[in-house]
PyMOL CGO cylinders between C-alpha atoms (Angstrom):
from pymol import cmd
from pymol.cgo import CYLINDER

trace = [
    CYLINDER, 0.00, 0.00, 0.00, 1.41, 3.37, -1.00, 0.3, 1, 1, 1, 1, 1, 1,
    CYLINDER, 1.41, 3.37, -1.00, 1.41, 6.44, 1.21, 0.3, 1, 1, 1, 1, 1, 1,
    CYLINDER, 1.41, 6.44, 1.21, -0.98, 9.24, 0.42, 0.3, 1, 1, 1, 1, 1, 1,
    CYLINDER, -0.98, 9.24, 0.42, 0.64, 12.32, -1.03, 0.3, 1, 1, 1, 1, 1, 1,
    CYLINDER, 0.64, 12.32, -1.03, -0.23, 15.97, -1.13, 0.3, 1, 1, 1, 1, 1, 1,
    CYLINDER, -0.23, 15.97, -1.13, 0.79, 18.36, -3.85, 0.3, 1, 1, 1, 1, 1, 1,
    CYLINDER, 0.79, 18.36, -3.85, 2.17, 21.62, -2.52, 0.3, 1, 1, 1, 1, 1, 1,
    CYLINDER, 2.17, 21.62, -2.52, 3.56, 24.83, -3.92, 0.3, 1, 1, 1, 1, 1, 1,
    CYLINDER, 3.56, 24.83, -3.92, 6.40, 26.51, -2.05, 0.3, 1, 1, 1, 1, 1, 1,
    CYLINDER, 6.40, 26.51, -2.05, 8.71, 29.40, -2.73, 0.3, 1, 1, 1, 1, 1, 1,
    CYLINDER, 8.71, 29.40, -2.73, 12.27, 28.40, -1.90, 0.3, 1, 1, 1, 1, 1, 1,
    CYLINDER, 12.27, 28.40, -1.90, 15.41, 30.45, -2.46, 0.3, 1, 1, 1, 1, 1, 1,
    CYLINDER, 15.41, 30.45, -2.46, 17.15, 29.06, -5.55, 0.3, 1, 1, 1, 1, 1, 1,
    CYLINDER, 17.15, 29.06, -5.55, 20.53, 28.82, -3.82, 0.3, 1, 1, 1, 1, 1, 1,
    CYLINDER, 20.53, 28.82, -3.82, 19.07, 26.82, -0.93, 0.3, 1, 1, 1, 1, 1, 1,
    CYLINDER, 19.07, 26.82, -0.93, 17.30, 24.40, -3.25, 0.3, 1, 1, 1, 1, 1, 1,
    CYLINDER, 17.30, 24.40, -3.25, 20.32, 23.98, -5.54, 0.3, 1, 1, 1, 1, 1, 1,
    CYLINDER, 20.32, 23.98, -5.54, 22.59, 23.26, -2.57, 0.3, 1, 1, 1, 1, 1, 1,
    CYLINDER, 22.59, 23.26, -2.57, 20.14, 20.75, -1.10, 0.3, 1, 1, 1, 1, 1, 1,
    CYLINDER, 20.14, 20.75, -1.10, 19.72, 18.93, -4.43, 0.3, 1, 1, 1, 1, 1, 1,
    CYLINDER, 19.72, 18.93, -4.43, 23.50, 18.84, -4.85, 0.3, 1, 1, 1, 1, 1, 1,
    CYLINDER, 23.50, 18.84, -4.85, 23.99, 17.44, -1.34, 0.3, 1, 1, 1, 1, 1, 1,
    CYLINDER, 23.99, 17.44, -1.34, 21.35, 14.72, -1.71, 0.3, 1, 1, 1, 1, 1, 1,
    CYLINDER, 21.35, 14.72, -1.71, 22.10, 13.90, -5.33, 0.3, 1, 1, 1, 1, 1, 1,
    CYLINDER, 22.10, 13.90, -5.33, 18.36, 13.47, -5.82, 0.3, 1, 1, 1, 1, 1, 1,
    CYLINDER, 18.36, 13.47, -5.82, 15.63, 15.42, -7.58, 0.3, 1, 1, 1, 1, 1, 1,
    CYLINDER, 15.63, 15.42, -7.58, 13.67, 18.28, -6.05, 0.3, 1, 1, 1, 1, 1, 1,
    CYLINDER, 13.67, 18.28, -6.05, 10.77, 16.19, -4.74, 0.3, 1, 1, 1, 1, 1, 1,
    CYLINDER, 10.77, 16.19, -4.74, 13.00, 13.57, -3.11, 0.3, 1, 1, 1, 1, 1, 1,
    CYLINDER, 13.00, 13.57, -3.11, 15.21, 16.30, -1.67, 0.3, 1, 1, 1, 1, 1, 1,
    CYLINDER, 15.21, 16.30, -1.67, 12.23, 18.04, -0.08, 0.3, 1, 1, 1, 1, 1, 1,
    CYLINDER, 12.23, 18.04, -0.08, 10.95, 14.73, 1.31, 0.3, 1, 1, 1, 1, 1, 1,
    CYLINDER, 10.95, 14.73, 1.31, 14.38, 13.94, 2.76, 0.3, 1, 1, 1, 1, 1, 1,
    CYLINDER, 14.38, 13.94, 2.76, 14.54, 17.38, 4.36, 0.3, 1, 1, 1, 1, 1, 1,
    CYLINDER, 14.54, 17.38, 4.36, 11.11, 16.99, 5.95, 0.3, 1, 1, 1, 1, 1, 1,
    CYLINDER, 11.11, 16.99, 5.95, 12.01, 13.52, 7.22, 0.3, 1, 1, 1, 1, 1, 1,
    CYLINDER, 12.01, 13.52, 7.22, 15.20, 14.93, 8.75, 0.3, 1, 1, 1, 1, 1, 1,
    CYLINDER, 15.20, 14.93, 8.75, 13.14, 17.56, 10.60, 0.3, 1, 1, 1, 1, 1, 1,
    CYLINDER, 13.14, 17.56, 10.60, 10.99, 14.75, 12.00, 0.3, 1, 1, 1, 1, 1, 1,
    CYLINDER, 10.99, 14.75, 12.00, 14.09, 12.80, 13.09, 0.3, 1, 1, 1, 1, 1, 1,
    CYLINDER, 14.09, 12.80, 13.09, 15.54, 15.93, 14.71, 0.3, 1, 1, 1, 1, 1, 1,
    CYLINDER, 15.54, 15.93, 14.71, 12.35, 16.50, 16.71, 0.3, 1, 1, 1, 1, 1, 1,
    CYLINDER, 12.35, 16.50, 16.71, 12.42, 12.88, 17.89, 0.3, 1, 1, 1, 1, 1, 1,
    CYLINDER, 12.42, 12.88, 17.89, 16.08, 13.15, 18.94, 0.3, 1, 1, 1, 1, 1, 1,
    CYLINDER, 16.08, 13.15, 18.94, 15.28, 16.32, 20.87, 0.3, 1, 1, 1, 1, 1, 1,
    CYLINDER, 15.28, 16.32, 20.87, 12.40, 14.57, 22.65, 0.3, 1, 1, 1, 1, 1, 1,
    CYLINDER, 12.40, 14.57, 22.65, 14.68, 11.65, 23.56, 0.3, 1, 1, 1, 1, 1, 1,
    CYLINDER, 14.68, 11.65, 23.56, 17.35, 14.01, 24.89, 0.3, 1, 1, 1, 1, 1, 1,
    CYLINDER, 17.35, 14.01, 24.89, 14.69, 15.64, 27.09, 0.3, 1, 1, 1, 1, 1, 1,
    CYLINDER, 14.69, 15.64, 27.09, 14.21, 12.24, 28.76, 0.3, 1, 1, 1, 1, 1, 1,
    CYLINDER, 14.21, 12.24, 28.76, 17.91, 11.98, 29.65, 0.3, 1, 1, 1, 1, 1, 1,
    CYLINDER, 17.91, 11.98, 29.65, 18.26, 11.10, 33.31, 0.3, 1, 1, 1, 1, 1, 1,
    CYLINDER, 18.26, 11.10, 33.31, 14.51, 10.61, 33.74, 0.3, 1, 1, 1, 1, 1, 1,
    CYLINDER, 14.51, 10.61, 33.74, 14.19, 7.01, 32.56, 0.3, 1, 1, 1, 1, 1, 1,
    CYLINDER, 14.19, 7.01, 32.56, 15.55, 4.23, 34.72, 0.3, 1, 1, 1, 1, 1, 1,
    CYLINDER, 15.55, 4.23, 34.72, 17.14, 1.51, 32.60, 0.3, 1, 1, 1, 1, 1, 1,
    CYLINDER, 17.14, 1.51, 32.60, 18.85, -1.65, 33.77, 0.3, 1, 1, 1, 1, 1, 1,
    CYLINDER, 18.85, -1.65, 33.77, 20.43, -4.25, 31.53, 0.3, 1, 1, 1, 1, 1, 1,
    CYLINDER, 20.43, -4.25, 31.53, 22.20, -7.47, 32.43, 0.3, 1, 1, 1, 1, 1, 1,
    CYLINDER, 22.20, -7.47, 32.43, 24.76, -7.86, 29.64, 0.3, 1, 1, 1, 1, 1, 1,
    CYLINDER, 24.76, -7.86, 29.64, 25.63, -11.41, 30.63, 0.3, 1, 1, 1, 1, 1, 1,
    CYLINDER, 25.63, -11.41, 30.63, 22.00, -12.52, 30.44, 0.3, 1, 1, 1, 1, 1, 1,
    CYLINDER, 22.00, -12.52, 30.44, 21.50, -10.89, 27.05, 0.3, 1, 1, 1, 1, 1, 1,
    CYLINDER, 21.50, -10.89, 27.05, 24.57, -12.60, 25.60, 0.3, 1, 1, 1, 1, 1, 1,
    CYLINDER, 24.57, -12.60, 25.60, 23.24, -16.08, 26.35, 0.3, 1, 1, 1, 1, 1, 1,
]
cmd.load_cgo(trace, "trace")
């Protein structure tokens, strides 16, 4: 099953778009998708960092190696 898509129109500075396309080596659409996915990953990393020191975690390495 394929994801739903939404067609959008955005005004992006040419230099920014050209640099992003060069960095990704992909077309405009795939570059924009990759950029939006990176923003999502960044938000998730920030949320995880906010939990630092608040989650108690114990792991028995010997038991997991068996």
